[in-house]
C-alpha positions in Angstrom: -7.5 -8.1 23.0 -5.2 -9.8 21.0 -3.9 -8.5 17.7 -3.0 -12.7 17.1 -4.7 -15.5 18.1 -4.1 -19.4 17.2 -7.0 -19.2 14.4 -7.3 -15.4 12.8 -8.1 -13.6 10.1 -7.4 -10.1 8.3 -10.8 -9.2 9.5 -10.1 -10.3 13.2 -7.0 -8.9 13.2 -8.6 -5.1 11.8 -11.4 -5.4 14.7 -8.6 -6.1 17.4 -7.1 -3.4 16.2 -10.3 -0.9 15.7 -11.0 -2.2 19.5 -7.4 -1.6 20.7 -7.7 2.1 19.3 -11.0 2.4 21.5 -9.3 1.2 24.5 -6.6 3.7 24.4 -8.4 6.5 23.4 -11.2 6.1 25.7 -11.3 9.6 26.5 -10.7 10.8 23.0 -12.7 8.6 21.0 -12.9 11.0 17.9 -9.1 11.0 17.8 -9.3 7.0 17.9 -11.2 7.3 14.7 -9.1 9.4 13.0 -6.1 8.0 13.9 -7.7 4.5 12.8 -8.7 6.0 9.8 -5.5 7.6 8.6 -3.5 4.2 9.6 -5.7 1.9 8.1 -8.3 3.3 6.4 -11.5 2.0 8.8 -13.7 5.1 8.8 -16.0 2.8 11.3 -15.3 5.3 14.4 -15.1 8.6 12.7 -18.5 10.3 13.6 -20.2 12.2 11.4 -19.6 15.4 12.8 -15.6 14.8 12.3 -16.1 13.6 8.9 -18.4 16.5 7.6 -15.4 18.8 9.3 -13.0 17.4 7.3 -14.7 16.9 4.3 -15.1 20.8 4.4 -11.6 21.2 5.1 -10.6 19.1 1.9 -8.7 16.7 3.7 -11.1 13.7 3.6 -8.7 12.0 0.8 -6.1 11.2 4.0 -8.9 8.7 5.4 -8.0 6.3 2.3 -5.2 4.0 1.8 -4.2 4.6 -1.7 -1.3 3.4 -4.3 0.8 6.1 -3.3 0.7 5.0 0.5 1.6 1.6 -0.3 4.3 2.4 -3.0 5.7 4.7 -0.5 5.9 2.3 2.4 7.3 -0.4 0.2 10.2 1.9 -0.8 11.1 3.0 3.0 10.7 -0.9 4.0 13.0 -1.9 0.8 15.4 0.8 1.5 15.4 0.1 5.5 16.0 -3.5 4.7 18.8 -3.2 2.1 20.5 -1.2 5.0 20.0 -3.7 7.4 21.1 -6.5 5.0 24.6 -5.0 4.7 25.5 -5.6 8.3 25.3 -9.0 7.3 28.7 -10.1 5.8 28.0 -13.0 3.2 24.5 -12.7 3.1 24.8 -11.0 -0.6 27.1 -14.3 -1.6 23.9 -16.1 -1.2 21.7 -13.8 -3.5 21.7 -10.3 -4.1 20.8 -7.9 -1.5 19.1 -5.5 -3.7 16.8 -8.7 -4.6 16.2 -9.3 -0.9 15.2 -6.0 -0.4 13.0 -5.8 -3.2 11.3 -9.2 -1.7 11.0 -7.2 2.0 9.4 -4.0 0.4 6.9 -6.1 -1.6 5.9 -8.2 1.8 5.7 -5.0 3.3 3.1 -3.7 0.5 1.5 -6.9 0.8 0.9 -6.9 4.7 -0.2 -3.1 4.7 -2.9 -3.8 1.6 -4.1 -6.4 3.9 -4.2 -4.1 7.4 -5.7 -1.4 5.0 -8.6 -3.8 4.1 -7.4 -5.7 0.8 -9.6 -3.2 -1.7 -9.6 -3.3 -5.1 -7.2 -0.2 -5.3 -4.5 -2.0 -2.9 -4.7 -5.1 -4.7 -4.1 -3.0 -8.4 -1.1 -1.3 -6.4 0.3 -4.6 -5.3 0.0 -6.3 -9.1 1.8 -2.9 -10.4 4.5 -3.2 -7.8 4.9 -7.0 -8.8 5.4 -5.9 -12.3 7.9 -3.4 -11.7 9.7 -5.8 -9.1 9.8 -8.8 -11.5 11.5 -6.3 -13.9 13.8 -5.4 -11.2 14.3 -8.8 -10.1 14.7 -10.1 -13.6 17.3 -7.0 -14.3 15.5 -6.3 -17.1 15.5 -2.3 -18.3 12.2 -1.5 -20.0 10.9 1.6 -20.8 8.5 3.6 -18.1 5.6 3.3 -20.5 6.3 -0.3 -20.9 6.4 -1.5 -17.5 2.8 0.6 -17.3 1.4 -1.2 -20.1 2.8 -4.4 -18.5 1.0 -3.6 -15.2 -1.8 -2.8 -16.9 -2.2 -6.1 -18.6 -1.4 -7.9 -15.2 -4.1 -5.7 -13.9 -6.8 -6.4 -16.5 -5.7 -10.6 -16.6 -6.9 -10.4 -12.9 -9.7 -7.7 -13.3 -11.1 -7.9 -16.3 -14.3 -5.7 -15.4 -11.9 -3.2 -13.7 -11.5 -1.2 -17.0 -15.0 0.0 -16.4 -13.7 1.4 -12.8 -12.9 5.7 -13.0 -10.5 4.7 -10.3 -8.2 2.2 -12.8 -7.9 5.3 -15.4 -7.4 7.8 -12.5 -4.6 5.6 -11.1 -2.7 4.9 -14.4 -3.4 8.0 -15.7 -2.1 9.6 -12.9 1.3 7.2 -13.0 1.9 7.9 -16.6 1.3 11.9 -16.1 4.4 11.5 -13.5 6.2 9.3 -15.9 6.2 11.6 -18.3 7.0 14.6 -16.3 9.6 12.7 -14.7 11.3 11.8 -18.3 10.5 15.3 -19.8 13.3 17.0 -16.4 
């Protein structure tokens, strides 16, 4: 199977990835499911026995792609992009390198969110990253809680009914708590 065709969709690419993992792990189908779930959040190949074992050991949360995974990948991608862009003399004359690195990080976050199935939590993470990215792009020094409030407003404008989801409150609450802890240090 090939990952890219002349006409493709994200779902076709995810299916191609699943089939590729099945081919690569022919002798260890349980491992194919685990690796695929860890990378993309696709749990279709994880057997019920393996699923129960991970649930019993408390590591089942690793099978879900969270905002933290996407944010971490975006930050690492931006950092690497900045390092690579510094090798090109004169690039910073056209557009500041940190802005190009920001675009690279957001592009990687978008790509990974698509590979992970573009669920509501991944979309919410992208909106939050975009708000933070826009503030950074325009070089605005906003208080952390104001950035969080703008991100919350953007998410609510995008999905008004998300206010009823526990994940909405858990994700924003966790970020607010981390911000408050970080400010007290």
